N, C-alpha and C positions, 0 to 999 in steps of 0.2 A: 326727444329722448325716449318718450313713452312709445312712439311708433316704432322706433328701432328695437326696443325690448320686445314689443309684441311680434315684430317681424321675426326676431331671433326664436321666439317661442313657437311661432307658426312653422318655422323651418324644422324645429325639433319634432313637432306634431306631424309634419308632412313625412318625416322619415318613419314614424311610427305606423303610418298607413301603407308603407311600402311592403311588398311581399318578400323582397330580398334586399340585403345590404348592397350598396354600390361598391365597386372596386376600391381598394385602398388608394389607388392611383389618383382618384378624384380628389383626394386630400390636397393635391397641389393647387386646387382652386382657391384654397383659403388665403394664401398670401396675396393672390391676384385680387380677390374680393376685398380684402382689407385695404389694399393699395388704392383700388378704385374708390372706396368710401372715403379715404383720406383725401384723394385727389379731387373728386367731384362730390360735394356734400349732397347733391340731388340723388346720388346712387346709394346713399346710406341704407335706406330701407330695403331695397332689393338685395344689396350686398349682405345685410344682417340676416335676411332669409336664408340665403346660400350658406353663410357662415354657421348659422344655427343647425342647418341640415347636416353639414359636413362635420361639425363638431359632435353631433350626436352619432353620426356614422363612425367617427373615429373612436368615440368612447365605446361604442358597441364592438368594434373590431378588437379593441384592447380587452374588453370583457370576455369575448369569446376565446381570445388567445390564452386566457388565464386557465381555461379549462383543461 
């Protein structure tokens, strides 16, 4: 559980290091990653990294759209 939380946080930090936000269409990767994490427990850590990255990207897009 700790490694999953750290991977999620690492995904958020990885987004912070990017020069630009990914396209919102990449948000479609969220259900796929969550499904993979449920289906294959060995993929939970990499899936948490991607989910953290995409969650932060979605939150940033929402925040920018509020302006």
